[in-house]
mmJSON file of the N, C-alpha and C atoms, coordinates in Angstrom:
{"data_MODEL":{"atom_site":{
"group_PDB":["ATOM","ATOM","ATOM","ATOM","ATOM","ATOM","ATOM","ATOM","ATOM","ATOM","ATOM","ATOM","ATOM","ATOM","ATOM","ATOM","ATOM","ATOM","ATOM","ATOM","ATOM","ATOM","ATOM","ATOM","ATOM","ATOM","ATOM","ATOM","ATOM","ATOM","ATOM","ATOM","ATOM","ATOM","ATOM","ATOM","ATOM","ATOM","ATOM","ATOM","ATOM","ATOM","ATOM","ATOM","ATOM","ATOM","ATOM","ATOM","ATOM","ATOM","ATOM","ATOM","ATOM","ATOM","ATOM","ATOM","ATOM","ATOM","ATOM","ATOM","ATOM","ATOM","ATOM","ATOM","ATOM","ATOM","ATOM","ATOM","ATOM","ATOM","ATOM","ATOM","ATOM","ATOM","ATOM","ATOM","ATOM","ATOM","ATOM","ATOM","ATOM","ATOM","ATOM","ATOM","ATOM","ATOM","ATOM","ATOM","ATOM","ATOM","ATOM","ATOM","ATOM","ATOM","ATOM","ATOM","ATOM","ATOM","ATOM","ATOM","ATOM","ATOM","ATOM","ATOM","ATOM","ATOM","ATOM","ATOM","ATOM","ATOM","ATOM","ATOM","ATOM","ATOM","ATOM","ATOM","ATOM","ATOM","ATOM","ATOM","ATOM","ATOM","ATOM","ATOM","ATOM","ATOM","ATOM","ATOM","ATOM","ATOM","ATOM","ATOM","ATOM","ATOM","ATOM","ATOM","ATOM","ATOM","ATOM","ATOM","ATOM","ATOM","ATOM","ATOM","ATOM","ATOM","ATOM","ATOM","ATOM","ATOM","ATOM","ATOM","ATOM","ATOM","ATOM","ATOM","ATOM","ATOM","ATOM","ATOM","ATOM","ATOM","ATOM","ATOM","ATOM","ATOM","ATOM","ATOM","ATOM","ATOM","ATOM","ATOM","ATOM","ATOM","ATOM","ATOM","ATOM","ATOM","ATOM","ATOM","ATOM","ATOM","ATOM","ATOM","ATOM","ATOM","ATOM","ATOM","ATOM","ATOM","ATOM","ATOM","ATOM","ATOM","ATOM","ATOM","ATOM","ATOM","ATOM","ATOM","ATOM","ATOM","ATOM","ATOM","ATOM","ATOM","ATOM","ATOM","ATOM","ATOM","ATOM","ATOM","ATOM","ATOM","ATOM","ATOM","ATOM","ATOM","ATOM","ATOM","ATOM","ATOM","ATOM","ATOM","ATOM","ATOM","ATOM","ATOM"],
"id":[1,2,3,4,5,6,7,8,9,10,11,12,13,14,15,16,17,18,19,20,21,22,23,24,25,26,27,28,29,30,31,32,33,34,35,36,37,38,39,40,41,42,43,44,45,46,47,48,49,50,51,52,53,54,55,56,57,58,59,60,61,62,63,64,65,66,67,68,69,70,71,72,73,74,75,76,77,78,79,80,81,82,83,84,85,86,87,88,89,90,91,92,93,94,95,96,97,98,99,100,101,102,103,104,105,106,107,108,109,110,111,112,113,114,115,116,117,118,119,120,121,122,123,124,125,126,127,128,129,130,131,132,133,134,135,136,137,138,139,140,141,142,143,144,145,146,147,148,149,150,151,152,153,154,155,156,157,158,159,160,161,162,163,164,165,166,167,168,169,170,171,172,173,174,175,176,177,178,179,180,181,182,183,184,185,186,187,188,189,190,191,192,193,194,195,196,197,198,199,200,201,202,203,204,205,206,207,208,209,210,211,212,213,214,215,216,217,218,219,220,221,222,223,224,225,226,227,228],
"type_symbol":["N","C","C","N","C","C","N","C","C","N","C","C","N","C","C","N","C","C","N","C","C","N","C","C","N","C","C","N","C","C","N","C","C","N","C","C","N","C","C","N","C","C","N","C","C","N","C","C","N","C","C","N","C","C","N","C","C","N","C","C","N","C","C","N","C","C","N","C","C","N","C","C","N","C","C","N","C","C","N","C","C","N","C","C","N","C","C","N","C","C","N","C","C","N","C","C","N","C","C","N","C","C","N","C","C","N","C","C","N","C","C","N","C","C","N","C","C","N","C","C","N","C","C","N","C","C","N","C","C","N","C","C","N","C","C","N","C","C","N","C","C","N","C","C","N","C","C","N","C","C","N","C","C","N","C","C","N","C","C","N","C","C","N","C","C","N","C","C","N","C","C","N","C","C","N","C","C","N","C","C","N","C","C","N","C","C","N","C","C","N","C","C","N","C","C","N","C","C","N","C","C","N","C","C","N","C","C","N","C","C","N","C","C","N","C","C","N","C","C","N","C","C","N","C","C","N","C","C"],
"label_atom_id":["N","CA","C","N","CA","C","N","CA","C","N","CA","C","N","CA","C","N","CA","C","N","CA","C","N","CA","C","N","CA","C","N","CA","C","N","CA","C","N","CA","C","N","CA","C","N","CA","C","N","CA","C","N","CA","C","N","CA","C","N","CA","C","N","CA","C","N","CA","C","N","CA","C","N","CA","C","N","CA","C","N","CA","C","N","CA","C","N","CA","C","N","CA","C","N","CA","C","N","CA","C","N","CA","C","N","CA","C","N","CA","C","N","CA","C","N","CA","C","N","CA","C","N","CA","C","N","CA","C","N","CA","C","N","CA","C","N","CA","C","N","CA","C","N","CA","C","N","CA","C","N","CA","C","N","CA","C","N","CA","C","N","CA","C","N","CA","C","N","CA","C","N","CA","C","N","CA","C","N","CA","C","N","CA","C","N","CA","C","N","CA","C","N","CA","C","N","CA","C","N","CA","C","N","CA","C","N","CA","C","N","CA","C","N","CA","C","N","CA","C","N","CA","C","N","CA","C","N","CA","C","N","CA","C","N","CA","C","N","CA","C","N","CA","C","N","CA","C","N","CA","C","N","CA","C","N","CA","C","N","CA","C","N","CA","C"],
"label_alt_id":[null,null,null,null,null,null,null,null,null,null,null,null,null,null,null,null,null,null,null,null,null,null,null,null,null,null,null,null,null,null,null,null,null,null,null,null,null,null,null,null,null,null,null,null,null,null,null,null,null,null,null,null,null,null,null,null,null,null,null,null,null,null,null,null,null,null,null,null,null,null,null,null,null,null,null,null,null,null,null,null,null,null,null,null,null,null,null,null,null,null,null,null,null,null,null,null,null,null,null,null,null,null,null,null,null,null,null,null,null,null,null,null,null,null,null,null,null,null,null,null,null,null,null,null,null,null,null,null,null,null,null,null,null,null,null,null,null,null,null,null,null,null,null,null,null,null,null,null,null,null,null,null,null,null,null,null,null,null,null,null,null,null,null,null,null,null,null,null,null,null,null,null,null,null,null,null,null,null,null,null,null,null,null,null,null,null,null,null,null,null,null,null,null,null,null,null,null,null,null,null,null,null,null,null,null,null,null,null,null,null,null,null,null,null,null,null,null,null,null,null,null,null,null,null,null,null,null,null],
"label_comp_id":["MET","MET","MET","GLU","GLU","GLU","ARG","ARG","ARG","GLN","GLN","GLN","VAL","VAL","VAL","ARG","ARG","ARG","LEU","LEU","LEU","VAL","VAL","VAL","ALA","ALA","ALA","GLY","GLY","GLY","SER","SER","SER","LEU","LEU","LEU","VAL","VAL","VAL","LEU","LEU","LEU","ILE","ILE","ILE","GLY","GLY","GLY","VAL","VAL","VAL","LEU","LEU","LEU","LEU","LEU","LEU","GLY","GLY","GLY","LEU","LEU","LEU","VAL","VAL","VAL","SER","SER","SER","PRO","PRO","PRO","TRP","TRP","TRP","PHE","PHE","PHE","LEU","LEU","LEU","ILE","ILE","ILE","LEU","LEU","LEU","SER","SER","SER","GLY","GLY","GLY","GLY","GLY","GLY","VAL","VAL","VAL","ALA","ALA","ALA","ALA","ALA","ALA","GLY","GLY","GLY","LEU","LEU","LEU","VAL","VAL","VAL","PHE","PHE","PHE","SER","SER","SER","ALA","ALA","ALA","VAL","VAL","VAL","THR","THR","THR","ASN","ASN","ASN","THR","THR","THR","CYS","CYS","CYS","GLY","GLY","GLY","MET","MET","MET","ALA","ALA","ALA","ALA","ALA","ALA","VAL","VAL","VAL","LEU","LEU","LEU","GLY","GLY","GLY","LYS","LYS","LYS","LEU","LEU","LEU","PRO","PRO","PRO","HIS","HIS","HIS","ASN","ASN","ASN","ARG","ARG","ARG","PRO","PRO","PRO","PRO","PRO","PRO","SER","SER","SER","GLY","GLY","GLY","THR","THR","THR","PRO","PRO","PRO","ASP","ASP","ASP","LEU","LEU","LEU","ASP","ASP","ASP","THR","THR","THR","THR","THR","THR","LEU","LEU","LEU","ALA","ALA","ALA","ALA","ALA","ALA","LEU","LEU","LEU","THR","THR","THR","SER","SER","SER"],
"label_asym_id":["A","A","A","A","A","A","A","A","A","A","A","A","A","A","A","A","A","A","A","A","A","A","A","A","A","A","A","A","A","A","A","A","A","A","A","A","A","A","A","A","A","A","A","A","A","A","A","A","A","A","A","A","A","A","A","A","A","A","A","A","A","A","A","A","A","A","A","A","A","A","A","A","A","A","A","A","A","A","A","A","A","A","A","A","A","A","A","A","A","A","A","A","A","A","A","A","A","A","A","A","A","A","A","A","A","A","A","A","A","A","A","A","A","A","A","A","A","A","A","A","A","A","A","A","A","A","A","A","A","A","A","A","A","A","A","A","A","A","A","A","A","A","A","A","A","A","A","A","A","A","A","A","A","A","A","A","A","A","A","A","A","A","A","A","A","A","A","A","A","A","A","A","A","A","A","A","A","A","A","A","A","A","A","A","A","A","A","A","A","A","A","A","A","A","A","A","A","A","A","A","A","A","A","A","A","A","A","A","A","A","A","A","A","A","A","A","A","A","A","A","A","A","A","A","A","A","A","A"],
"label_entity_id":["1","1","1","1","1","1","1","1","1","1","1","1","1","1","1","1","1","1","1","1","1","1","1","1","1","1","1","1","1","1","1","1","1","1","1","1","1","1","1","1","1","1","1","1","1","1","1","1","1","1","1","1","1","1","1","1","1","1","1","1","1","1","1","1","1","1","1","1","1","1","1","1","1","1","1","1","1","1","1","1","1","1","1","1","1","1","1","1","1","1","1","1","1","1","1","1","1","1","1","1","1","1","1","1","1","1","1","1","1","1","1","1","1","1","1","1","1","1","1","1","1","1","1","1","1","1","1","1","1","1","1","1","1","1","1","1","1","1","1","1","1","1","1","1","1","1","1","1","1","1","1","1","1","1","1","1","1","1","1","1","1","1","1","1","1","1","1","1","1","1","1","1","1","1","1","1","1","1","1","1","1","1","1","1","1","1","1","1","1","1","1","1","1","1","1","1","1","1","1","1","1","1","1","1","1","1","1","1","1","1","1","1","1","1","1","1","1","1","1","1","1","1","1","1","1","1","1","1"],
"label_seq_id":[1,1,1,2,2,2,3,3,3,4,4,4,5,5,5,6,6,6,7,7,7,8,8,8,9,9,9,10,10,10,11,11,11,12,12,12,13,13,13,14,14,14,15,15,15,16,16,16,17,17,17,18,18,18,19,19,19,20,20,20,21,21,21,22,22,22,23,23,23,24,24,24,25,25,25,26,26,26,27,27,27,28,28,28,29,29,29,30,30,30,31,31,31,32,32,32,33,33,33,34,34,34,35,35,35,36,36,36,37,37,37,38,38,38,39,39,39,40,40,40,41,41,41,42,42,42,43,43,43,44,44,44,45,45,45,46,46,46,47,47,47,48,48,48,49,49,49,50,50,50,51,51,51,52,52,52,53,53,53,54,54,54,55,55,55,56,56,56,57,57,57,58,58,58,59,59,59,60,60,60,61,61,61,62,62,62,63,63,63,64,64,64,65,65,65,66,66,66,67,67,67,68,68,68,69,69,69,70,70,70,71,71,71,72,72,72,73,73,73,74,74,74,75,75,75,76,76,76],
"pdbx_PDB_ins_code":[null,null,null,null,null,null,null,null,null,null,null,null,null,null,null,null,null,null,null,null,null,null,null,null,null,null,null,null,null,null,null,null,null,null,null,null,null,null,null,null,null,null,null,null,null,null,null,null,null,null,null,null,null,null,null,null,null,null,null,null,null,null,null,null,null,null,null,null,null,null,null,null,null,null,null,null,null,null,null,null,null,null,null,null,null,null,null,null,null,null,null,null,null,null,null,null,null,null,null,null,null,null,null,null,null,null,null,null,null,null,null,null,null,null,null,null,null,null,null,null,null,null,null,null,null,null,null,null,null,null,null,null,null,null,null,null,null,null,null,null,null,null,null,null,null,null,null,null,null,null,null,null,null,null,null,null,null,null,null,null,null,null,null,null,null,null,null,null,null,null,null,null,null,null,null,null,null,null,null,null,null,null,null,null,null,null,null,null,null,null,null,null,null,null,null,null,null,null,null,null,null,null,null,null,null,null,null,null,null,null,null,null,null,null,null,null,null,null,null,null,null,null,null,null,null,null,null,null],
"Cartn_x":[-40.869,-42.099,-41.884,-40.884,-40.596,-40.463,-39.878,-39.646,-40.941,-41.892,-43.172,-43.892,-44.016,-44.608,-44.108,-42.723,-42.139,-42.69,-42.663,-43.086,-44.541,-45.341,-46.763,-47.008,-46.346,-46.682,-46.195,-44.918,-44.279,-45.149,-45.565,-46.371,-47.734,-48.469,-49.634,-49.457,-48.301,-48.084,-47.725,-46.981,-46.678,-47.952,-48.881,-50.009,-50.989,-50.953,-51.861,-51.247,-50.004,-49.435,-49.529,-49.325,-49.514,-51.112,-51.949,-53.415,-53.897,-53.092,-53.331,-53.177,-52.471,-52.407,-53.521,-54.409,-55.616,-56.606,-56.74,-57.84,-57.083,-57.212,-56.523,-57.198,-58.253,-58.969,-58.143,-57.327,-56.63,-55.277,-55.027,-53.876,-54.381,-55.659,-56.114,-55.475,-55.226,-54.598,-53.275,-52.525,-51.119,-51.145,-52.047,-52.222,-52.507,-53.424,-53.885,-52.67,-51.904,-50.597,-49.64,-49.388,-48.615,-49.11,-50.386,-50.981,-50.695,-50.979,-50.743,-49.415,-48.496,-46.862,-46.592,-47.0,-46.857,-47.487,-48.687,-49.343,-48.508,-48.083,-47.23,-46.023,-45.3,-44.035,-44.414,-45.391,-45.76,-46.261,-46.908,-47.499,-46.818,-45.622,-44.682,-45.687,-46.606,-47.363,-47.387,-47.891,-48.056,-49.276,-50.327,-51.412,-51.288,-50.447,-50.176,-49.427,-48.572,-47.814,-48.771,-49.783,-50.622,-51.458,-51.909,-52.796,-51.942,-50.675,-49.793,-49.478,-49.319,-49.027,-50.054,-51.229,-52.182,-52.399,-51.615,-51.495,-50.956,-51.349,-51.021,-49.429,-48.772,-47.373,-46.501,-47.065,-46.563,-46.814,-47.458,-47.695,-47.073,-46.733,-46.091,-46.956,-46.411,-47.324,-48.039,-49.224,-49.86,-49.135,-49.237,-48.395,-46.951,-46.673,-45.459,-45.402,-44.407,-44.337,-44.245,-44.767,-44.671,-43.254,-43.07,-41.702,-41.407,-42.236,-41.924,-41.6,-42.225,-41.978,-40.497,-40.15,-38.772,-37.738,-37.916,-37.001,-36.723,-37.786,-37.736,-36.879,-37.153,-36.322,-35.022,-34.656,-33.23,-32.448,-33.119,-32.423,-32.439,-33.097,-32.985,-31.914],
"Cartn_y":[-7.993,-8.497,-9.723,-9.72,-10.977,-12.193,-12.072,-13.283,-13.578,-12.795,-13.177,-13.934,-13.423,-13.974,-15.454,-15.649,-17.045,-17.907,-17.459,-18.206,-18.687,-17.65,-18.006,-19.155,-18.858,-19.632,-20.883,-21.13,-22.275,-23.204,-22.415,-22.971,-23.66,-22.874,-23.236,-24.498,-24.545,-25.604,-26.836,-26.81,-27.845,-28.421,-27.586,-27.865,-28.59,-28.119,-28.817,-30.156,-30.2,-31.624,-32.665,-32.305,-33.158,-33.536,-32.733,-32.862,-33.693,-33.522,-34.265,-35.853,-36.2,-37.491,-38.034,-37.272,-37.582,-37.66,-36.526,-36.591,-35.733,-36.301,-35.61,-34.253,-33.913,-32.562,-31.48,-31.819,-30.792,-30.361,-31.272,-30.763,-29.56,-29.192,-28.032,-26.728,-26.798,-25.679,-25.528,-26.4,-26.34,-25.89,-26.427,-25.991,-24.441,-24.071,-22.691,-21.585,-22.198,-21.374,-21.309,-22.509,-22.372,-21.651,-21.546,-20.8,-19.283,-18.867,-17.626,-17.081,-18.032,-17.586,-17.47,-18.271,-18.1,-16.811,-16.373,-15.261,-13.985,-14.175,-12.983,-12.795,-13.962,-13.691,-13.153,-13.572,-13.133,-11.758,-11.264,-9.905,-8.895,-9.365,-8.728,-7.91,-8.611,-8.101,-9.228,-8.916,-9.852,-9.568,-10.31,-10.038,-10.575,-11.442,-12.009,-10.912,-10.144,-9.061,-7.988,-7.68,-6.605,-6.83,-8.156,-8.637,-8.628,-9.111,-9.083,-7.66,-6.845,-5.197,-4.643,-5.151,-4.551,-5.04,-6.006,-6.472,-5.391,-5.311,-4.382,-4.216,-5.35,-5.199,-4.852,-4.732,-4.335,-2.888,-2.124,-0.711,0.211,1.308,2.206,2.594,2.775,3.182,4.491,4.715,6.07,7.123,8.142,9.423,9.416,8.493,8.531,9.938,10.558,11.84,11.393,12.194,12.007,12.342,12.233,12.515,13.94,14.881,16.269,16.778,16.234,16.681,16.105,14.975,14.237,15.009,15.509,16.156,17.381,18.28,19.436,19.417,18.571,18.287,17.97,17.109,16.907,18.16,18.997,20.097,21.454,21.391,22.428,22.171],
"Cartn_z":[-60.469,-60.866,-61.799,-62.645,-63.401,-62.652,-61.482,-60.594,-60.178,-59.676,-59.111,-60.267,-61.471,-62.625,-62.849,-62.937,-63.001,-61.905,-60.579,-59.49,-59.609,-59.95,-60.026,-61.279,-62.3,-63.563,-63.272,-62.832,-62.443,-61.51,-60.45,-59.384,-60.094,-60.989,-61.58,-62.438,-63.109,-64.087,-63.107,-62.101,-61.356,-60.569,-60.051,-59.5,-60.483,-61.787,-62.733,-63.118,-63.26,-63.632,-62.422,-61.145,-60.1,-59.85,-60.029,-60.087,-61.021,-62.298,-63.466,-63.382,-62.302,-61.872,-61.199,-60.708,-60.152,-61.154,-62.056,-63.214,-64.204,-65.397,-66.737,-66.879,-66.374,-66.667,-65.927,-64.913,-64.309,-65.239,-66.282,-67.146,-67.991,-67.92,-68.698,-67.947,-66.694,-65.9,-66.462,-66.705,-67.138,-68.596,-69.371,-70.795,-70.863,-70.02,-69.942,-69.67,-68.719,-68.303,-69.434,-70.067,-71.178,-72.378,-72.656,-73.808,-73.334,-72.067,-71.608,-71.868,-71.546,-71.578,-73.131,-74.077,-75.513,-75.955,-75.549,-75.829,-75.314,-74.167,-73.579,-74.46,-74.859,-75.645,-77.017,-77.475,-78.935,-79.076,-77.924,-77.84,-77.043,-76.426,-75.453,-74.418,-73.852,-72.833,-71.87,-70.631,-69.53,-68.702,-68.853,-68.148,-66.644,-66.465,-64.949,-64.174,-64.913,-64.266,-64.046,-64.697,-64.522,-63.379,-63.219,-62.087,-60.785,-60.9,-59.666,-59.343,-60.402,-59.84,-59.019,-59.158,-58.419,-56.843,-56.594,-55.201,-54.261,-53.014,-52.212,-51.926,-51.851,-51.64,-52.931,-54.018,-55.265,-55.535,-54.616,-54.97,-53.883,-54.445,-53.373,-52.159,-51.119,-49.974,-50.284,-49.743,-49.895,-49.205,-49.867,-49.264,-49.905,-50.864,-51.383,-52.408,-52.36,-53.237,-54.627,-55.518,-57.011,-57.476,-58.824,-59.338,-59.444,-59.523,-59.545,-58.114,-57.166,-55.831,-55.455,-55.818,-55.474,-56.244,-57.487,-58.349,-57.583,-57.372,-56.578,-55.374,-54.568,-53.335,-53.563,-54.7,-54.958,-55.471,-56.311,-56.947,-55.893,-54.841,-53.907,-52.906],
"occupancy":[1.0,1.0,1.0,1.0,1.0,1.0,1.0,1.0,1.0,1.0,1.0,1.0,1.0,1.0,1.0,1.0,1.0,1.0,1.0,1.0,1.0,1.0,1.0,1.0,1.0,1.0,1.0,1.0,1.0,1.0,1.0,1.0,1.0,1.0,1.0,1.0,1.0,1.0,1.0,1.0,1.0,1.0,1.0,1.0,1.0,1.0,1.0,1.0,1.0,1.0,1.0,1.0,1.0,1.0,1.0,1.0,1.0,1.0,1.0,1.0,1.0,1.0,1.0,1.0,1.0,1.0,1.0,1.0,1.0,1.0,1.0,1.0,1.0,1.0,1.0,1.0,1.0,1.0,1.0,1.0,1.0,1.0,1.0,1.0,1.0,1.0,1.0,1.0,1.0,1.0,1.0,1.0,1.0,1.0,1.0,1.0,1.0,1.0,1.0,1.0,1.0,1.0,1.0,1.0,1.0,1.0,1.0,1.0,1.0,1.0,1.0,1.0,1.0,1.0,1.0,1.0,1.0,1.0,1.0,1.0,1.0,1.0,1.0,1.0,1.0,1.0,1.0,1.0,1.0,1.0,1.0,1.0,1.0,1.0,1.0,1.0,1.0,1.0,1.0,1.0,1.0,1.0,1.0,1.0,1.0,1.0,1.0,1.0,1.0,1.0,1.0,1.0,1.0,1.0,1.0,1.0,1.0,1.0,1.0,1.0,1.0,1.0,1.0,1.0,1.0,1.0,1.0,1.0,1.0,1.0,1.0,1.0,1.0,1.0,1.0,1.0,1.0,1.0,1.0,1.0,1.0,1.0,1.0,1.0,1.0,1.0,1.0,1.0,1.0,1.0,1.0,1.0,1.0,1.0,1.0,1.0,1.0,1.0,1.0,1.0,1.0,1.0,1.0,1.0,1.0,1.0,1.0,1.0,1.0,1.0,1.0,1.0,1.0,1.0,1.0,1.0,1.0,1.0,1.0,1.0,1.0,1.0,1.0,1.0,1.0,1.0,1.0,1.0],
"B_iso_or_equiv":[0.0,0.0,0.0,0.0,0.0,0.0,0.0,0.0,0.0,0.0,0.0,0.0,0.0,0.0,0.0,0.0,0.0,0.0,0.0,0.0,0.0,0.0,0.0,0.0,0.0,0.0,0.0,0.0,0.0,0.0,0.0,0.0,0.0,0.0,0.0,0.0,0.0,0.0,0.0,0.0,0.0,0.0,0.0,0.0,0.0,0.0,0.0,0.0,0.0,0.0,0.0,0.0,0.0,0.0,0.0,0.0,0.0,0.0,0.0,0.0,0.0,0.0,0.0,0.0,0.0,0.0,0.0,0.0,0.0,0.0,0.0,0.0,0.0,0.0,0.0,0.0,0.0,0.0,0.0,0.0,0.0,0.0,0.0,0.0,0.0,0.0,0.0,0.0,0.0,0.0,0.0,0.0,0.0,0.0,0.0,0.0,0.0,0.0,0.0,0.0,0.0,0.0,0.0,0.0,0.0,0.0,0.0,0.0,0.0,0.0,0.0,0.0,0.0,0.0,0.0,0.0,0.0,0.0,0.0,0.0,0.0,0.0,0.0,0.0,0.0,0.0,0.0,0.0,0.0,0.0,0.0,0.0,0.0,0.0,0.0,0.0,0.0,0.0,0.0,0.0,0.0,0.0,0.0,0.0,0.0,0.0,0.0,0.0,0.0,0.0,0.0,0.0,0.0,0.0,0.0,0.0,0.0,0.0,0.0,0.0,0.0,0.0,0.0,0.0,0.0,0.0,0.0,0.0,0.0,0.0,0.0,0.0,0.0,0.0,0.0,0.0,0.0,0.0,0.0,0.0,0.0,0.0,0.0,0.0,0.0,0.0,0.0,0.0,0.0,0.0,0.0,0.0,0.0,0.0,0.0,0.0,0.0,0.0,0.0,0.0,0.0,0.0,0.0,0.0,0.0,0.0,0.0,0.0,0.0,0.0,0.0,0.0,0.0,0.0,0.0,0.0,0.0,0.0,0.0,0.0,0.0,0.0,0.0,0.0,0.0,0.0,0.0,0.0],
"pdbx_formal_charge":[null,null,null,null,null,null,null,null,null,null,null,null,null,null,null,null,null,null,null,null,null,null,null,null,null,null,null,null,null,null,null,null,null,null,null,null,null,null,null,null,null,null,null,null,null,null,null,null,null,null,null,null,null,null,null,null,null,null,null,null,null,null,null,null,null,null,null,null,null,null,null,null,null,null,null,null,null,null,null,null,null,null,null,null,null,null,null,null,null,null,null,null,null,null,null,null,null,null,null,null,null,null,null,null,null,null,null,null,null,null,null,null,null,null,null,null,null,null,null,null,null,null,null,null,null,null,null,null,null,null,null,null,null,null,null,null,null,null,null,null,null,null,null,null,null,null,null,null,null,null,null,null,null,null,null,null,null,null,null,null,null,null,null,null,null,null,null,null,null,null,null,null,null,null,null,null,null,null,null,null,null,null,null,null,null,null,null,null,null,null,null,null,null,null,null,null,null,null,null,null,null,null,null,null,null,null,null,null,null,null,null,null,null,null,null,null,null,null,null,null,null,null,null,null,null,null,null,null],
"auth_seq_id":[1,1,1,2,2,2,3,3,3,4,4,4,5,5,5,6,6,6,7,7,7,8,8,8,9,9,9,10,10,10,11,11,11,12,12,12,13,13,13,14,14,14,15,15,15,16,16,16,17,17,17,18,18,18,19,19,19,20,20,20,21,21,21,22,22,22,23,23,23,24,24,24,25,25,25,26,26,26,27,27,27,28,28,28,29,29,29,30,30,30,31,31,31,32,32,32,33,33,33,34,34,34,35,35,35,36,36,36,37,37,37,38,38,38,39,39,39,40,40,40,41,41,41,42,42,42,43,43,43,44,44,44,45,45,45,46,46,46,47,47,47,48,48,48,49,49,49,50,50,50,51,51,51,52,52,52,53,53,53,54,54,54,55,55,55,56,56,56,57,57,57,58,58,58,59,59,59,60,60,60,61,61,61,62,62,62,63,63,63,64,64,64,65,65,65,66,66,66,67,67,67,68,68,68,69,69,69,70,70,70,71,71,71,72,72,72,73,73,73,74,74,74,75,75,75,76,76,76],
"auth_comp_id":["MET","MET","MET","GLU","GLU","GLU","ARG","ARG","ARG","GLN","GLN","GLN","VAL","VAL","VAL","ARG","ARG","ARG","LEU","LEU","LEU","VAL","VAL","VAL","ALA","ALA","ALA","GLY","GLY","GLY","SER","SER","SER","LEU","LEU","LEU","VAL","VAL","VAL","LEU","LEU","LEU","ILE","ILE","ILE","GLY","GLY","GLY","VAL","VAL","VAL","LEU","LEU","LEU","LEU","LEU","LEU","GLY","GLY","GLY","LEU","LEU","LEU","VAL","VAL","VAL","SER","SER","SER","PRO","PRO","PRO","TRP","TRP","TRP","PHE","PHE","PHE","LEU","LEU","LEU","ILE","ILE","ILE","LEU","LEU","LEU","SER","SER","SER","GLY","GLY","GLY","GLY","GLY","GLY","VAL","VAL","VAL","ALA","ALA","ALA","ALA","ALA","ALA","GLY","GLY","GLY","LEU","LEU","LEU","VAL","VAL","VAL","PHE","PHE","PHE","SER","SER","SER","ALA","ALA","ALA","VAL","VAL","VAL","THR","THR","THR","ASN","ASN","ASN","THR","THR","THR","CYS","CYS","CYS","GLY","GLY","GLY","MET","MET","MET","ALA","ALA","ALA","ALA","ALA","ALA","VAL","VAL","VAL","LEU","LEU","LEU","GLY","GLY","GLY","LYS","LYS","LYS","LEU","LEU","LEU","PRO","PRO","PRO","HIS","HIS","HIS","ASN","ASN","ASN","ARG","ARG","ARG","PRO","PRO","PRO","PRO","PRO","PRO","SER","SER","SER","GLY","GLY","GLY","THR","THR","THR","PRO","PRO","PRO","ASP","ASP","ASP","LEU","LEU","LEU","ASP","ASP","ASP","THR","THR","THR","THR","THR","THR","LEU","LEU","LEU","ALA","ALA","ALA","ALA","ALA","ALA","LEU","LEU","LEU","THR","THR","THR","SER","SER","SER"],
"auth_asym_id":["A","A","A","A","A","A","A","A","A","A","A","A","A","A","A","A","A","A","A","A","A","A","A","A","A","A","A","A","A","A","A","A","A","A","A","A","A","A","A","A","A","A","A","A","A","A","A","A","A","A","A","A","A","A","A","A","A","A","A","A","A","A","A","A","A","A","A","A","A","A","A","A","A","A","A","A","A","A","A","A","A","A","A","A","A","A","A","A","A","A","A","A","A","A","A","A","A","A","A","A","A","A","A","A","A","A","A","A","A","A","A","A","A","A","A","A","A","A","A","A","A","A","A","A","A","A","A","A","A","A","A","A","A","A","A","A","A","A","A","A","A","A","A","A","A","A","A","A","A","A","A","A","A","A","A","A","A","A","A","A","A","A","A","A","A","A","A","A","A","A","A","A","A","A","A","A","A","A","A","A","A","A","A","A","A","A","A","A","A","A","A","A","A","A","A","A","A","A","A","A","A","A","A","A","A","A","A","A","A","A","A","A","A","A","A","A","A","A","A","A","A","A","A","A","A","A","A","A"],
"auth_atom_id":["N","CA","C","N","CA","C","N","CA","C","N","CA","C","N","CA","C","N","CA","C","N","CA","C","N","CA","C","N","CA","C","N","CA","C","N","CA","C","N","CA","C","N","CA","C","N","CA","C","N","CA","C","N","CA","C","N","CA","C","N","CA","C","N","CA","C","N","CA","C","N","CA","C","N","CA","C","N","CA","C","N","CA","C","N","CA","C","N","CA","C","N","CA","C","N","CA","C","N","CA","C","N","CA","C","N","CA","C","N","CA","C","N","CA","C","N","CA","C","N","CA","C","N","CA","C","N","CA","C","N","CA","C","N","CA","C","N","CA","C","N","CA","C","N","CA","C","N","CA","C","N","CA","C","N","CA","C","N","CA","C","N","CA","C","N","CA","C","N","CA","C","N","CA","C","N","CA","C","N","CA","C","N","CA","C","N","CA","C","N","CA","C","N","CA","C","N","CA","C","N","CA","C","N","CA","C","N","CA","C","N","CA","C","N","CA","C","N","CA","C","N","CA","C","N","CA","C","N","CA","C","N","CA","C","N","CA","C","N","CA","C","N","CA","C","N","CA","C","N","CA","C","N","CA","C","N","CA","C","N","CA","C","N","CA","C"],
"pdbx_PDB_model_num":[1,1,1,1,1,1,1,1,1,1,1,1,1,1,1,1,1,1,1,1,1,1,1,1,1,1,1,1,1,1,1,1,1,1,1,1,1,1,1,1,1,1,1,1,1,1,1,1,1,1,1,1,1,1,1,1,1,1,1,1,1,1,1,1,1,1,1,1,1,1,1,1,1,1,1,1,1,1,1,1,1,1,1,1,1,1,1,1,1,1,1,1,1,1,1,1,1,1,1,1,1,1,1,1,1,1,1,1,1,1,1,1,1,1,1,1,1,1,1,1,1,1,1,1,1,1,1,1,1,1,1,1,1,1,1,1,1,1,1,1,1,1,1,1,1,1,1,1,1,1,1,1,1,1,1,1,1,1,1,1,1,1,1,1,1,1,1,1,1,1,1,1,1,1,1,1,1,1,1,1,1,1,1,1,1,1,1,1,1,1,1,1,1,1,1,1,1,1,1,1,1,1,1,1,1,1,1,1,1,1,1,1,1,1,1,1,1,1,1,1,1,1,1,1,1,1,1,1]
}}}
């Protein structure tokens, strides 16, 4: 998850800087990502990770047994 957050944050900053060459208003994107990273570090939370965690490829497949079922199967 951390790697995905770094990839998305870095990509957004790069896109904001490159588009900032066209119009300085696009630099707001890079500034927003930077502010989010600072907030994340200060509060020890990560909103981007929470959003990325809801994507289908970051969730277990349906029908995956819960912890109690798995432990029962391992101890029997």
